[in-house]
N, C-alpha and C positions, 0 to 999 in steps of 0.2 A: 564788667565781667571779671570773674575771679580766675586764678591760675587753672583750676580744673576745667572751668568752662571753656577757656581758650584751648586747652589741650583736647577737649572733646570736639570742638569745632574744627581744630586742625586735623584730627583723625578722620572726621566725617568728610572734610574737604579733600584730604589726601586720597581717601577711598574713591570719592566721586571723580576726582581728577584722573586717578589711575584707570578707572573703568572707562571714562571718556577717551583717554589716551589709547587704551587698548582697542576700543571700537574704531577710533580714527585710524590706527595702524592697520587693522584688518580691512577696513573699507578702502584705504589707500592702496594696500597690496592687491586687493581684488581689482580696483579700478586700473591701476598701472599694469597689472598682469594680464587683464582681459583685453584692454584697449591698446596696450603697448604705446601709450602716450602720456605726456606729463602736462599738468595744468597748474597755474599759479594758485588756484583754489585749494590745491592739496596742501600748500604751505601756509594757508591762512590760519588754521587752528594753532599750529606750533608758534607762529608769529605772535598771535594774541596772548598765548600763555607766557612766552618769553618776555614780552613787553610788560605784562602784569607783574611778573617777578622782578624785572628791572626797576619798575616804579616803586614797588614795595621796598626794595633794597636801597633805592635812592633817598627815600624819606623814612628813616628808621624812627622808632618811638623816642620821645624825649627822655633825657636822663636826669638824674638827681642834680648834677652840676648845673644844668640849664634851668632847672626849676627852683634852685636854691633861693634866689632873691624873693620869689613869690612865697615860698614856704616860710621863709623867715618873717615876712610881713604878716602872714596868717598867725604864726607863732606869737609875735608881739601883740597882735590883736587879741588872741586867746588869753595871754597873760594879763592884759590890761582890762579886758571886758568881763562881763558877768557870766558868759557861757562857759560851762565845763566841758562841753563836747559839741562836735558838729559831725554830720553824717553825709556821705556820698558827695564828695567834692572833686572837682578837677582843678588841680593847682599846677600851673606851669606845664600842662600837658600830661601830668601824672594823675592817674585815677587813685584817689584816696578814699577808702571806705569809711574811715573814722579818724577824727582828730580829738584827742583827749588831753586836757590840762592835768598834768600829774603834780605830785608834791615837789617841793624844793625848786619851783620855778621851771619845770620841764614841760615840754609839750610832745606828745607821741603822735606820729603820723602813720597810720596803718595802711600799707600798700594794698590796694584792691587786688593786684596781681600776685600778692604774697601769701595768699591763703591756699595751702595744699594739704589736705587731710588734717592732721593735728599740728600743723606747722603754720606759723604766721610771721611775717617780717614787715619791716618798715624803718622809719627814721625817728630819731628823738633829738629835739632841740633842748639842750641842757647847759645853759651858760654858767650856772652856779655850782653844779655838782657833777663830778665825773661818775657816771653810772658804772657799777661793778657787775661783772658777769657772775652767775651762780645759779645752781639748780637748773631750772628750765629756761632761764633768760641768758642771752649772749649779746654782748655789746662790743662793737668795733668802731674805733674812732675814725671818722672820715676827714674831718677838719676841725678847727677850733669851734667848740660849742655844738657840733653835729656828730651824731653817732648812728650807725646802722644797727638795728636790733633784730633779733629773732627769738621766737618763743615757741616752745613745743610743750603741749599738754598731754 
């Protein structure tokens, strides 16, 4: 899924969760107000939602630093092998939409989550040449041989 896809699902999920929360609140107020009693079943829905959020926060998505060894392995394979590109990979927990062998011994990793409108981002492995920002390309050094890039068209 790309960035806009995740944003759309987040918006739809938030709307559905808000409607469900509102329905739960109205029914709970009606139940408690009418019968003047409390039940553990009333707390079941908020408990499930809070548990789900806690699990999502406890297991965040992988980061570049965690995936770096696997990314570097793929970069070395790309530089030594005959393939100029690979599509739709999951490397170290990161969704990579495209890997391209560039000039001067560099390899571009396009982040599948980095596509938003006319903007794309990712990482470049460039051990031989320091890429220079200019025009629509921006490069930021992460560590030796690795740079974060963004491109706007």
